N, C-alpha and C positions, 0 to 999 in steps of 0.2 A: 651136345646140347644137354645142360643139368638139368636136374631134378626140378626145380624153380622155374626154368624156361618151360618144361612142359606143363607143369601146373597153370602157368599165366595162359599159356595157349588154351588148354582144357577150360579155363575160366571165361574166358571171350567167347568162346563158340556159342553160338546162339542157341542150339540145342540143349545145352546143358540144363539138367534137370534140378540140380541142387547148388545154384550159382554161389549160395551163401557158406556152404560147406567147403566149396572149392576156394572161395575167398580166404576163408580161415586156414585152409591148407597151406595157401601161399603164403599168409602170415606167421603161420608156425616155421615154415622153411626161413623166411626172411629173419626170424627170430632166433632159429637154429644158427644161421651163418652169422649174424651179427654176433652172438654170444661165443661163437667158435673163434672169430676176429679179434675180439677183446682179450680173449684168454691169450691170443698169440703176442698180442702187444704185451701182456705181462710177462708171459714167458721170455720174451725178445730183451724186455727191459732188463730182466734180471741177469739173464745170460751175457747182455751188454755190460753190465755192473761188475759179473766176474771176469769178462775179458779185462777191463780197465785195470781192476785190481790186481789180476795175473800178470798183466804187463808191468806195474808199478812193482811187483816182488821180483820180477824178472832181472829189471833194471836197478833192485837196490844196491847191487853190488858193483856197479859200475864205478870207474874212477870219477867221472863226472859228479855223480849221486854222493859219494864218499866224501869229496872235497866239500860239496855243498852243506854234508850233515855236519862239517866241523864248524860252519857258521851259526851263529845265535840266530834260528829262525823259528824257534817254538813259539814265540810270543805272537806271531802273524800266522805261520801255517797251521799250527793246531787249531785256533779257533774257527780257520776258514774250512778246514778238514771236517771239524766236527759240524759246521753249520751245514755244509755240502752233503754229509751223510743223513742229516735230520730231515733236510729237503727232500733227499732222494727216497728216503723210507718213508716220506708224507704221500709222493708221487706212487710209489708202490702200493701204498694203501689204497689210493685213489683208483689206481687201476684195478686193483682186486674188487674193490667196491663196485665200481662200473661194470664189472663182469658179472658179479653178483646181482646186482639190479637188474641187468640186461637178461639174464637167465630166468629169473622169475617175473618179469614183465607180461602182464596180462591184457594189454591193450596196444594197438598200434600207436596212438598218441603219445602214451608214456615211454614206447620204444622210440619213437622219434626223438622225444626230449632227451633220452639217456644216450641216443647215439651222439647227439650234438654235444653233450656235456663229455663223450668221450674224447671226440674230435677235438675239443677245446682243451682239454687234459694233456693230450698229445702234445698239441702244438704247444701249451705253456712247459712241458717238459723239456721239447728241444730248445725252446729260447734260454730256458735255466741252465742247460750244459753248457751251450754256448757262452753265456755270460759267466759261467763258473770257469770255463777254459780260460776268458780273456783275464778274469781275476786272478788265476793261478798264475798265469806268465807274468802279469803285472806284479804280482807279489815277489817272484822269484827274481825279478829283475831289479826291484827295489832292494831286496835284500844282498845281491851280487853288488849292485853299485855303491849300498852303504857299508859292506862289511869284508868284501874279498879284497885282500891285498892287491893282487895284481890290478882289479879295476881300479882301485882307489888311486894306485901309482900312477896308472896310465891317464887318468883322470887330471892329477896334479900337474902331470907332464903337459897335458894339452892346455891345461891353465897357465903354465909358465909362458907355453908359447902364444898364448891369445887364442887357441883354437878351442876352446871349452866347449863353445856352442855347436861346432861341427861335430866334436866328439860325441855328446849326447844325441846330436839329431842323427847321426850314423847308428847309434846301437838302437834308436827309437825304429827308425826305418827298418832296421834287421828285424828286431823282433816283431814288429807289425807285419814284416813280410813272412816271418814262420805263422803267426797267428792266424794270417790269410790263408796260408797251405792248409793248416790243421782245421781250420772253418771250413773251407772248402771240402776237404776230405770228408769231415764229420756231417756238413750238410748233404753230400752226396750220399752218405750211408743212410741217413735218416731219410732222404728221399725215396731210396731204392727200396728199403725195408718198411720204414713208418707210412712212408707217402703210398705206398702199394695198400697198405691194411685200411687207409684212411680213404683211399679211393674207392675200395669195396665197399666200405662203410656208406661212402656217399650213395654209391647207386643203391645200397639197402633201403637209403632214407628216402632217396626218390621214388622206388617202388612202394614204400609204403605211404609216402603222399598220393600216388594215384589211388591206391585203394581206399584212403580216406575219402578222397573225391568222388570216388564211384559207389561209397556206401551211402 
């Protein structure tokens, strides 16, 4: 049994001499836990960014990456990457701001509002990462189909045989399948990590709501 549960049981006892002090102690414990959770959201998001950056550097020298680098992709991928970094930096700033706001909160009502804002920020962060992943796959596919000599040759052969529709349909289905697998892995990761943190925040929110109703 954690410290918060002990404080809650003490607060509910009929013989408690200082109920308001105990309620305040419970609030401070919820505040401390909420601040810690949001701090971990920030830390994990930064670690996640470091992980993806490290993987990109590791696979940079792979044969497939080297062949792709020979194509004219800067006009599309550089703006996409810059936009992605800017938006990610903005999310990191929001996570840090949420952490600072929660850390200095002095009322249950404001803390409840900040918890809701944090949950919304995390959900938007997850949605952005999924959208960015799909946009990245789509951009790479477009460049491959538009510039890769092997893909262009296969497309021309398919067109000559009257199979151009099936050719593009197969590629789109394969890419869609790959995206679905990656999206599934990403969602599982977010559900296990951020989902756990959000569930803890949600429990804190419910506890605060009870305190507000009893005050």
